[in-house]
Structures are given as C-alpha cells and as structure tokens.
N, C-alpha and C positions, 0 to 999 in steps of 0.2 A: 504494500500500500504506500509506504514511504517513497519507494523508488518511482512508482507511477506518478505520484504527486510532484516529486522533484523533476521528473522528465517533463511534465506539463509546464511547470514553472520555467524550466530552461527554454522550452520551445516558445513560451510567451515572451521571455527576455529577448531571444533572438528576433522573433517577429516584431516586437515593439521597437527594437533598435533599427531594424531595416525600415520599418514604417516611419520612424523619426527622421532617419537620414533622407528618405524620399520626400517627406513633407517639407523638411528644411530646404532642400534643393528647389522644390516647386515654389515655396513661399519667397525664397530669395529671387527667383526669376520673375515672379509676378510683381513683387514690390519694386524691382529694378526698372519696371516700365514707368515712364512718365506720362503726363496727360497727352503729350503729342505722340505717344507710342514709339519713343526713341529710347535708347539706352541711357541710363542715369550717368551723370558725371559728378563725381568720380564713380566708377562702376562698383556695385555691391559685390562683396565676396563672402562666401560661406566659410566661416572660421569656427572649427570645433576644437575645444580644448580637451586634449586626450586625458589629462589628469582628472578633470572634472567628470568625464565620462567613466573613467575607471573607478573613481571614488563612488559615484552613484551606483555603478554596477556592483561593486563590492558590498555596499550597504543593502542593496536589493537582495543579493544572494544571502547575506547574513540574516536579514529579516525573513526571507522565504524559508530558509532552513529552520530557523527558530519556530516559525509558525507551523511548519510541517511536523516538527518534533513534538510540539505541544498538542497539536490536533490529533496526532496518531499515537500518542504515548500510551493510551489505554486500549488501543485497537488490538483485538485478538489476544488479550491477556488471559481469558478464560480457557480452560483445557478443552471445552466443547462448546459449540454454539448453543445459545439459549433456545428454549422451546417457545413457539408462538402460542399464546393462549387466546381463546376467544373471550371477548368482553361483552357482557350482556347488559 
C-alpha cells in the first residue's frame, strides 16, 4: 500500500513539474506580446532557479513520505481481515 501511494505521489510530482514548465513557457510567450502584436523590448526570458526548484521538490517529497507513513501506519496490522457485519 505504501509503495503504491509513493508511486502515485512520484508520478504526480513528475506530471506537475512538466505541466509547470509548459505553462511557464506559454505564459512567458503570451505576456511577451505587446498591444501591437510585436515582441517586447527588452525580450522576456524564462528564468528558473534550480535551487528553489530542488528545495521545493525536497520539501514535497518529505511531506509526501510523512503523510504516507502516517496514513498507512495502521494498515494491515491485524493478523486477519475483519468480518463484515450487517447492521440492522
């Protein structure tokens, strides 16, 4: 259960990063257009600080691991699954 949850979190991290990069590039291109539909002077440049991205990624991973460990700490601790009882 923990492995599956961590794999989903890792896939979300990768997909979110790719979506963020794509959106940043699109927004930079759209904002660079002026009212006359010419390139802005000086031209806009996409600048990504690698240290900030790595720090945010590390914090996300730590938070995700902590949440997964807390949420699954009691999963499957019983020797056998419980029985379903009818409630009347």
